[in-house]
C-alpha positions in Angstrom: 20.0 -25.1 1.6 21.6 -21.8 0.7 19.4 -21.3 -2.5 16.3 -22.1 -0.4 17.2 -19.5 2.2 17.9 -16.8 -0.4 14.7 -17.7 -2.2 12.7 -17.3 1.0 14.5 -14.0 1.7 13.6 -12.7 -1.7 10.0 -13.8 -1.3 9.9 -12.0 2.1 11.3 -8.8 0.5 8.8 -8.9 -2.4 5.9 -9.3 0.0 7.2 -6.8 2.5 7.4 -4.0 -0.2 4.4 -5.0 -2.3 2.2 -2.3 -0.8 4.2 0.3 -2.7 4.9 -1.3 -6.1 1.4 -2.9 -6.4 -0.2 0.5 -5.7 1.9 2.2 -8.4 1.8 -0.4 -11.2 -1.6 -0.6 -12.9 -1.3 -4.3 -13.8 -1.8 -5.2 -10.2 -5.5 -5.1 -9.4 -6.9 -3.5 -6.3 -8.0 -6.9 -5.1 -4.4 -7.9 -4.7 -3.7 -4.9 -2.5 -6.7 -5.9 -0.4 -5.6 -9.5 0.2 -2.0 -8.3 0.6 -3.1 -6.2 3.5 -4.1 -9.3 5.4 -1.4 -11.8 4.5 1.8 -9.7 4.4 2.6 -9.8 8.2 1.8 -13.5 8.7 3.9 -14.6 5.7 7.0 -12.5 6.4 6.9 -13.3 10.1 6.5 -17.0 9.4 9.4 -17.1 7.0 11.6 -15.2 9.4 10.8 -17.2 12.5 11.0 -20.6 10.8 14.4 -19.6 9.4 15.6 -18.6 12.8 14.4 -21.8 14.3 16.1 -23.8 11.6 19.3 -21.8 12.2 19.1 -22.6 15.9 18.5 -26.3 15.1 21.5 -26.5 12.8 23.7 -24.7 15.3 22.7 -27.2 18.1 23.1 -30.3 15.8 26.5 -29.3 14.3 27.9 -27.4 17.2 28.7 -24.3 15.1 26.7 -21.3 13.8 26.1 -21.5 10.0 27.5 -18.1 8.9 25.9 -18.4 5.4 22.5 -17.6 7.0 23.5 -14.1 8.2 22.6 -12.3 5.0 19.3 -14.1 4.3 18.2 -13.5 7.9 19.1 -9.8 7.6 17.0 -9.6 4.4 14.1 -11.4 6.1 14.3 -9.1 9.1 14.3 -6.1 6.8 11.3 -7.5 5.0 9.4 -7.7 8.3 10.3 -4.1 9.1 9.2 -2.9 5.6 5.9 -4.8 5.8 5.0 -2.4 8.5 6.8 0.8 7.6 6.1 0.8 3.9 2.4 0.2 4.2 0.3 3.3 3.8 -1.6 2.5 7.0 1.6 3.1 9.0 3.3 5.6 6.7 0.2 7.9 7.2 -1.3 7.0 10.6 -4.9 8.1 10.9 -5.7 10.2 14.0 -8.6 9.2 16.1 -10.4 11.9 18.1 -7.7 14.5 18.3 -7.3 16.8 21.3 -8.8 20.3 20.8 -6.9 23.4 21.8 -8.0 25.3 24.9 -6.7 28.6 23.6 -6.7 28.7 19.8 -4.8 32.1 19.8 -1.8 30.3 21.1 -1.6 27.8 18.2 1.4 28.2 15.8 -0.8 28.7 12.8 0.2 31.3 10.2 -2.5 33.8 9.0 -2.8 32.4 5.5 -2.7 28.7 6.4 -5.8 26.9 5.2 -8.1 25.0 7.5 -11.0 22.6 6.8 -14.0 23.9 8.8 -16.7 21.3 9.4 -20.1 22.2 10.9 -22.2 19.2 11.7 -24.8 18.3 14.3 -24.5 21.7 15.9 -20.7 21.3 16.4 -18.1 23.3 14.5 -14.4 22.1 14.3 -11.4 23.2 12.3 -8.3 21.3 11.2 -5.2 22.8 9.6 -4.6 21.1 6.3 -0.9 21.2 6.8 -1.5 19.0 9.8 -4.1 16.7 8.2 -1.9 15.9 5.2 0.6 14.0 7.4 -2.1 11.7 8.6 -4.4 11.7 5.5 -7.3 10.9 7.8 -8.6 12.5 11.0 -11.5 10.8 12.7 -13.5 12.9 15.1 -16.8 13.1 16.9 -19.5 15.6 16.1 -22.2 15.1 18.8 -23.4 11.6 18.3 -21.9 11.3 14.8 -18.4 10.3 13.7 -16.8 12.2 10.8 -13.6 11.1 8.9 -11.8 14.1 7.3 -9.8 12.6 4.5 -7.0 14.3 2.6 -5.2 12.6 -0.3 -1.9 14.4 -0.7 -1.2 13.1 -4.2 -4.4 14.6 -5.8 -5.2 17.1 -3.0 -8.8 15.8 -2.7 -10.1 16.9 0.8 -13.3 15.1 1.7 -15.1 14.6 5.0 -17.4 11.6 5.3 -20.0 10.7 7.9 -18.8 7.3 9.0 -21.1 6.8 12.1 -22.5 3.6 10.8 -19.2 1.9 9.9 -16.7 3.6 12.3 -13.4 5.4 11.9 -11.4 5.1 8.7 -7.7 4.5 8.0 -5.5 4.6 4.9 -5.9 1.2 3.3 -3.8 1.7 0.2 -3.4 3.8 -2.9 -4.4 3.3 -6.5 -4.8 5.6 -9.5 -2.9 8.4 -7.7 -5.7 8.5 -5.1 -6.0 7.2 -1.6 -8.0 4.1 -0.7 -9.6 4.3 2.7 -10.9 1.5 4.8 -13.0 1.1 7.9 -11.4 -0.4 11.0 -14.2 -2.9 11.7 -14.5 -4.8 8.4 -11.4 -3.5 6.5 -13.6 -2.8 3.4 -11.7 -0.7 0.8 -13.2 2.5 -0.6 -11.9 4.8 -3.3 -11.7 8.2 -1.7 -12.4 10.2 -4.9 -15.6 8.3 -5.9 -16.9 7.5 -2.4 -17.6 3.9 -3.6 -16.5 0.7 -2.0 -14.2 -1.6 -4.0 -14.0 -4.8 -2.1 -14.7 -6.1 1.4 -17.5 -7.1 3.7 -19.5 -3.9 3.2 -19.2 -3.9 -0.6 -21.3 -2.5 -2.3 -21.5 0.6 -0.1 -21.2 4.4 -0.7 -19.7 6.8 1.7 -21.6 10.0 2.5 -19.7 13.2 1.9 -20.5 16.2 4.1 -20.4 19.8 2.9 -17.5 21.7 4.5 -15.4 24.9 4.0 -11.8 25.7 3.5 -10.8 29.1 5.1 -7.6 30.8 6.0 -6.7 31.0 9.6 -7.2 34.8 9.6 -10.9 34.1 8.9 -11.4 31.1 11.1 -10.4 33.3 14.1 -13.3 35.6 13.3 -15.9 32.9 13.6 -18.4 33.6 16.4 -18.5 31.6 18.5 -15.0 30.3 17.9 -14.8 26.7 16.6 -12.9 24.0 18.3 -9.5 23.7 16.6 -7.2 20.6 16.6 -4.4 21.2 19.1 -1.3 21.4 16.9 2.4 22.2 17.4 5.1 23.4 15.1 6.2 19.7 14.6 2.8 19.1 13.0 3.7 21.5 10.2 6.9 19.9 9.1 7.4 19.5 5.4 5.4 16.6 4.0 7.4 13.6 2.9 6.7 10.1 1.4 8.3 7.1 3.0 11.2 7.5 0.6 12.8 10.9 1.6 13.2 13.6 -1.1 10.9 12.0 -3.7 7.8 14.1 -2.8 9.4 17.4 -3.9 10.5 15.8 -7.2 7.0 14.5 -7.9 5.2 17.8 -7.2 7.8 19.8 -9.2 7.0 17.6 -12.3 4.1 16.3 -14.3 4.6 12.9 -12.7 1.4 11.2 -11.4 2.5 7.9 -9.8 0.0 5.2 -10.5 -1.3 6.9 -13.6 0.5 6.6 -17.0 0.8 9.5 -19.3 -1.6 7.8 -21.7 -4.3 7.6 -19.1 -4.0 11.2 -18.0 -6.0 14.1 -19.6 -3.4 16.6 -20.7 -5.7 19.5 -21.5 -4.0 21.3 -18.5 -0.9 20.6 -16.4 -1.5 17.7 -14.1 -1.5 19.8 -10.9 -3.8 22.6 -12.2 -6.2 23.4 -9.3 -9.8 22.8 -10.2 -13.1 23.1 -8.2 -15.5 20.3 -9.0 -19.1 20.2 -7.7 -19.6 16.8 -6.1 -23.1 17.6 -4.7 -25.9 15.4 -6.1 -27.5 18.4 -7.7 -24.8 18.3 -10.4 -25.6 15.5 -12.8 -23.4 15.5 -14.8 -20.9 17.0 -12.5 -19.3 20.4 -13.4 -15.8 21.6 -12.8 -14.1 25.1 -12.9 -10.5 26.2 -13.1 -9.7 27.6 -9.7 -7.5 30.4 -11.2 -10.5 31.6 -13.2 -12.9 31.6 -10.2 -10.7 33.4 -7.7 -10.5 36.8 -9.6 -14.3 36.8 -10.1 -15.1 36.7 -6.4 -18.6 35.4 -7.1 -19.5 32.9 -9.9 -23.1 32.0 -10.5 -24.3 28.8 -12.0 -28.0 29.4 -12.8 -28.6 26.0 -14.2 -27.6 24.3 -10.9 -28.8 27.1 -8.8 -25.5 27.5 -6.9 -22.8 30.1 -6.6 -19.1 29.9 -5.9 -17.2 32.3 -3.6 -13.5 32.9 -4.3 -11.7 34.4 -1.3 -8.0 34.5 -0.3 -7.1 31.5 -2.4 -10.0 29.5 -1.1 -13.3 28.5 -2.8 -16.6 27.7 -1.2 -20.0 27.0 -2.7 -23.6 27.7 -1.7 -27.2 27.2 -3.0 -28.3 30.3 -4.8 -31.7 30.5 -3.2 -33.4 30.8 0.2 -37.0 30.9 1.2 -38.0 30.4 -2.5 -36.1 33.6 -3.4 -33.3 33.8 -5.9 -30.3 35.6 -4.6 -28.2 38.3 -6.2 -25.0 37.8 -4.3 -22.0 40.2 -4.3 -18.8 40.1 -2.3 -18.4 43.3 -0.3 -15.1 45.0 0.5 -15.5 43.7 4.1 -15.5 40.1 2.7 -19.2 39.6 3.4 -21.9 38.1 1.1 -24.6 40.6 0.3 -27.9 39.9 -1.5 -28.9 43.1 -3.4 -32.5 41.9 -3.8 -33.3 41.6 -0.1 -30.4 43.6 1.3 -29.4 40.5 3.4 -25.8 40.0 4.6 -24.0 36.8 5.5 -20.4 36.3 6.5 -17.9 34.5 4.3 -19.1 31.2 5.8 -22.7 31.9 4.8 -23.9 32.7 8.3 -26.7 35.2 8.6 -25.7 38.7 9.8 -28.5 41.1 8.9 -31.4 41.7 6.5 -34.7 40.4 5.3 -33.8 36.6 5.0 -33.1 35.5 8.5 -31.4 32.2 7.6 -28.0 30.8 6.8 -26.9 30.0 3.3 -27.0 26.3 2.3 -23.5 24.9 1.6 -22.9 22.8 -1.4 -20.4 19.9 -1.5 -17.4 20.4 -3.8 -13.8 19.4 -4.2 -10.8 21.6 -4.6 -8.2 19.2 -6.1 -5.9 18.7 -9.1 -7.0 18.4 -12.7 -5.5 15.0 -13.4 -7.3 13.3 -10.5 -10.7 15.0 -11.1 -10.7 14.1 -14.7 -9.7 10.5 -14.1 -12.4 9.8 -11.5 -15.1 12.1 -13.0 -14.5 11.7 -16.8 -18.0 12.8 -17.8 -17.9 16.1 -15.9 -18.4 19.3 -17.8 -15.6 21.9 -17.7 -17.0 25.4 -17.4 -14.7 28.2 -18.6 -15.1 31.7 -17.3 -14.5 34.4 -20.0 
């Protein structure tokens, strides 16, 4: 009986921790992670409870407690705990409809902290990225629509999706060093980086990305009217950690890309080189820039796509380079405004109209500011544009 108990304990432990090792080891297909999501709790709980009942039965029949079951039961109990705590859904709990601050000036946000600013359906909201990263997903309402702001810490891909039709998202798993998101209703798995479904009731299905902006807090506070900002506290800005303490700092300080072998990774640049890739449908094939080459330029035009990038205080944003059938000649002024020399029209850094001939806002373009290794893995055919 002892070998059977230890075998069951080992099986429980393997299943309870599978969400981690199956996500990191390529040989395990995503389909296994999907089915593991549903079976892990029932199996480990069944083994634990049946073993407890058997222990009670033996104790009653023989009149003494079988001490040899103590260690196997401890392992089984640990497996139950790990089946919850080690799964990405619980390690990075998504936030649904966060409370907005009444007085944004009182928020403990430092001037250069970056925020994701989403304007959709006439509603503008902002979320500090150092807060979002702990949850990986923030689901919120924008009028009658539901938006899921997703942030994969491993590859730094920050993508908001309109999920009105399928409902809020949560962290389903992790594969290829990129987050897998899932909807709460059907538990369909989607690869965050590609927007595409992988497996589940909704497969095949493509998520819809929304254009958004990343701005420092110093600029967000200048938006008129002020956006709604997620109510955060100093605790929300604690150092980011993975379920295993201390390992995150070692990962980001190295070339390690958990879930992607060195052979799979494009080594043209260090793994965590910041790049800006155009994800908008206008780019086919997609194009990508090195962020460190865009920032000093201020304005970078791409005449072929008809867009331009704006580098500002370590942030990048992108807009269409045309309005009212007019091509723009955009420059960045010393007051951090966007100025069109042809029409003498001025917009703020968010592309909002301030003055001049063209009385319209600039049209934002969807892009991703992430790490090189991730962009190249999920967008292998994209064209790298170097700025001389």
